Each structure stands twice: as C-alpha cells, then as structure tokens.
Wavefront OBJ file of the C-alpha trace (Angstrom):
o trace
v -7.424 3.213 -7.595
v -5.867 1.912 -10.722
v -3.095 -1.869 -9.346
v -0.216 -0.922 -8.593
v 2.939 -2.321 -11.222
v 5.688 -4.573 -10.197
v 8.263 -1.632 -8.285
v 6.195 0.528 -8.126
v 4.754 -0.557 -4.566
v 7.432 1.986 -3.099
v 7.458 5.169 -5.405
v 3.177 4.862 -4.307
v 3.261 4.008 -1.072
v 5.393 4.437 2.365
v 4.080 2.285 4.935
v 1.162 0.173 5.603
v 0.239 -1.105 9.275
v -2.745 -3.540 10.062
v -4.482 -2.395 13.428
v -6.498 -5.543 14.855
v -10.655 -4.569 15.890
v -10.926 -7.220 18.279
v -7.302 -7.227 20.431
v -6.237 -3.602 19.222
v -3.318 -4.905 18.679
v -0.976 -3.670 15.832
v 1.970 -4.390 13.193
v 3.995 -2.591 10.516
v 3.368 -4.795 7.312
v 6.936 -4.749 5.338
v 7.696 -5.320 1.539
v 9.244 -7.611 -0.066
v 12.535 -6.364 -3.081
v 10.152 -5.633 -5.813
v 7.078 -6.811 -5.032
v 3.605 -4.742 -5.440
v 2.108 -6.693 -2.160
v 2.715 -5.700 1.601
v 3.432 -8.668 3.927
v 1.747 -10.146 7.207
v 4.280 -11.481 10.208
v 3.736 -15.500 9.382
v 1.286 -16.988 11.754
v 0.129 -20.137 13.100
v -2.669 -22.181 12.370
v -2.465 -26.177 13.632
v -0.620 -27.357 10.976
v -0.978 -24.434 9.017
v 1.476 -21.826 8.579
v 0.439 -18.492 7.452
v 1.134 -15.579 5.842
v -1.134 -12.575 5.038
v -0.062 -10.134 1.706
v -2.078 -7.434 0.440
v -2.302 -7.452 -3.074
v -1.867 -4.512 -4.650
v -2.024 -5.921 -8.219
v -5.171 -7.812 -7.262
v -7.877 -4.683 -6.408
v -11.131 -5.348 -5.196
v -14.158 -3.392 -6.276
v -13.550 -0.685 -4.152
v -9.889 -0.269 -4.406
v -8.152 -1.678 -2.367
v -6.056 -4.224 -2.326
v -7.182 -8.323 -1.492
v -5.605 -10.107 0.578
v -4.350 -13.032 0.454
v -3.708 -15.812 2.997
v -1.514 -18.524 1.559
v -1.288 -22.162 3.352
v 2.143 -24.312 4.436
v 2.905 -26.711 5.479
v 4.626 -26.580 9.421
v 6.309 -29.315 9.427
v 7.237 -28.922 5.610
v 7.137 -25.500 4.392
v 6.326 -26.120 1.363
v 3.563 -24.374 0.020
v 0.217 -25.849 -0.332
v -3.181 -25.582 -2.809
v -6.001 -23.613 -1.655
v -8.346 -26.486 -2.590
v -10.496 -27.300 0.181
v -11.416 -25.405 3.436
v -8.145 -23.408 2.552
v -9.319 -21.972 -0.256
v -12.267 -19.816 0.616
v -9.940 -18.465 3.021
v -7.051 -17.396 0.407
v -8.624 -14.902 -0.829
v -10.848 -11.276 1.350
v -11.945 -8.506 -0.279
v -12.701 -5.536 2.041
v -16.313 -5.239 3.799
v -17.229 -1.484 3.132
v -15.439 -0.731 -0.768
v -15.378 2.728 1.328
v -12.793 2.008 4.094
v -10.133 -0.954 4.406
v -11.814 -3.211 6.757
v -11.766 -6.490 6.391
v -12.358 -9.551 8.265
v -10.117 -12.797 7.596
v -12.039 -15.982 8.388
v -11.133 -19.792 8.373
v -12.609 -22.946 10.112
v -13.589 -21.255 13.758
v -11.652 -17.461 13.850
v -12.311 -14.418 12.834
v -10.603 -11.391 12.345
v -10.872 -8.328 11.773
v -8.566 -6.030 11.132
v -8.156 -2.311 9.080
v -5.119 -1.383 7.227
v -3.992 1.843 7.581
v -1.877 3.943 4.472
v 1.130 5.853 4.472
v 1.118 7.302 1.249
v 3.830 9.648 -1.127
v 2.793 12.218 -2.640
v 4.127 13.301 -5.817
v 4.123 16.819 -5.991
v 5.315 18.860 -9.771
v 5.887 22.033 -9.479
v 7.560 24.628 -12.202
v 9.098 28.034 -11.357
v 9.418 29.963 -14.903
v 11.342 34.091 -13.983
v 10.852 36.922 -15.797
v 13.116 39.608 -16.165
v 13.164 42.920 -16.969
v 15.479 46.404 -16.775
v 15.692 49.851 -18.373
v 18.023 52.200 -18.885
v 18.641 55.845 -18.726
v 21.661 57.720 -19.813
v 21.848 61.446 -17.770
v 25.110 63.557 -17.645
v 25.193 66.329 -14.923
v 22.458 64.991 -13.529
v 20.059 65.889 -17.352
v 18.782 63.233 -19.208
v 20.029 62.588 -21.969
v 17.513 61.838 -25.200
v 18.780 60.014 -28.249
l 1 2 3 4 5 6 7 8 9 10 11 12 13 14 15 16 17 18 19 20 21 22 23 24 25 26 27 28 29 30 31 32 33 34 35 36 37 38 39 40 41 42 43 44 45 46 47 48 49 50 51 52 53 54 55 56 57 58 59 60 61 62 63 64 65 66 67 68 69 70 71 72 73 74 75 76 77 78 79 80 81 82 83 84 85 86 87 88 89 90 91 92 93 94 95 96 97 98 99 100 101 102 103 104 105 106 107 108 109 110 111 112 113 114 115 116 117 118 119 120 121 122 123 124 125 126 127 128 129 130 131 132 133 134 135 136 137 138 139 140 141 142 143 144 145 146
C-alpha cells in the first residue's frame, strides 16, 4: 500500500473503527479537514492528555498506518516534546505485519487493539455501443434490387 497524501483520506477510506482486544470496547475514529490521519477520542493518564492518531502518510513495513500518541500537559494543554518516557510511546507499529493490530504501551499500561477499515471501492467502467441496420426495398411484396 502507498501512503495516503493530504486531502486524499476521505477519497480512499469510508470509515475506521478501533476495537480494544482486552475490553471489547469500540470507537469510531474521526478525521479533521484535509488531514491524512484518523483520530481517537483523547484520554487522560496522570498529568497527560493523550491524543492517538493513525498516520496513513507514515506506514510500517506491513503497509499499515503508524499509531502516533501526542502528549499534552493536562493543565496548560500545551503539546509536550517526545522525550524521556513519552518517546517510546509516541510511535507504535502493528504487532504483526499481516494484520492491523497494535499494542500501545506507556508506563504500566498496555492497550491491545485492532483497527477495522471500510475502504471505498473505485470502479471505472467503459461502455461502448454499436449499432447496425439493414434495409430492403419492396414493392407489392417483391424485393427491388438496384
């Protein structure tokens, strides 16, 4: 699969849904403008507000989007740099290149989940018409030859 470029996501994917493998909880992912990412609802862990996104412009070796976790200070809402303990949790690839399953880890937390995508099908069709007619001239039921 090729990376999806800015503005093309809505032309390629109809919807994306996350299913937590440990709880069965599901969540429909959202898009924003011309972004090439699907966004999760924000979560709060300790002093962080975390926003996950599937980055379709940055694919892993299996052709699946990387999971990005952006950390924000819960008090100031400022985005925090990906350093220290946040660095390892920022990018997550699929567990297996054949399926779209992830296991995000941060501190003592592990969130296993899979992503289900409903792709848009593109179909091009060409229709060609052909017509042929013959005519006979008859007078009084007798064919007239030239």
